N, C-alpha and C positions, 0 to 999 in steps of 0.2 A: 504494500500500500504506500502511495506517495505521501509526502508531507501535506500536500493540498487535500487529498482524499481524506486523510486522517483528521485534518482540521474541520472539514465539512461534517464528517461523522460526529465528532465531539460537539460541534455547534448544534446539530439537531438533537443530540442527546440532552444538551442543556435546555434547549427550547421545549423539549417534550417531558422534562422532569416536572413532577407535580408535588411530590413530598418535599417539605422544606430541606431536610438533610440531603436528599438526593440532588435537589436543585443546587444547593451550595457546593456540593462535591463536583457536580457536572460543570458548573460555571468556572470553578477553580481549575478544572482540567482543560477547559476550552480556552479560557481567556488569561492573558497576562494580568498581573495584579492591578495595573493601571490601565487596563484595556477600556475601550470606549465603544458605545453603541449609539448610533444616531439614525433616526428615521423621521419622516414628516411629522410624527406625533410626539416626539420627544428625544431627549438625550440622557445617557447614563454613563457614569464613569466609575470603574472599580467593581469588584465582585458583588458587593452588597447592592449597589444601584442596579446593576445588570440583572441580578437575581430578582429584585423587586419588579423590574420591567417585565420579566418573564412571568412572574406570579400574577401580575396585573392582567396580562394577556389571557392567562388561564381562568382568571376570575370573570373576565368579560366573555370568554368563549369556553365554558366548561364542556368537557367531553369532546374537545377538538384536539388534533395533533398536527404538527407541522411536518410536511412531507416534501422531499426533494422532487422537483420535476425536471426532466431533461438531464443533461450531463454537465457537470461543472467545467468551466473554462478557466485555465490557470496559466500563469507565467510568473517567474521570479518569486516575489513574496506576496502575490495577489491571487485571489480566486473569486470568481463570480458564478452565481447560480440562481435558478428560479425555484420558487416554492409555492405550495398551496397550504392553507389552513383548512383541514378536512374534518368533518364530523365523523366520529367513530360510529355513530348511530345510523346515519342515513347516507353518508358519503358526499354530502353537499360540501362545497368549498367556497364560502362567501368572501374569503380574503385570499389574495395572491400578491406576490411581489418578487423582487430580486434583490439580492444582497451582494456586496463586494466586501471581502475580508482582506485585511492586511495582516500578514503573519510575521512574528518574530523569528529569530534564528532557530528557536526550539520548537517552532510549529504552533505555538499558542497565538491566539488572536490579540493583536494590539489595537485594532479598530475595525468597526463595521459601519459601512454606509448602506442603509436599508432604503428601499424604494417600494412604494405600494402601488400595485397595478390595478387591483380590484378591491373595493370595500363594500360592505353591505349598505344599502340605502338607509338613510336616516329615518 
């Protein structure tokens, strides 16, 4: 497995963790201590803020999981990919987007630039 593939896998493990201790562990494995996450809805820096962002997404969309769509594209210390937020009950996917990860030398994420392509209607 390449550094890029491993980073994407750890990223999705973090975004799909729901138990607080699993989430904390997954975020620490995926992100550098001072890692950042930015999307149109907010910003987070560091493990605690990133874990809170993930937990808030699960509170807003209980019973959903983030799934990779397509094949990640990577070069140097960057990787980009698309994803859907999918209901485990009925398979609906009201949210979709793409993310660009910046990786440290150890493969952990130093920054995420997230973009939302589809959101549920208000």
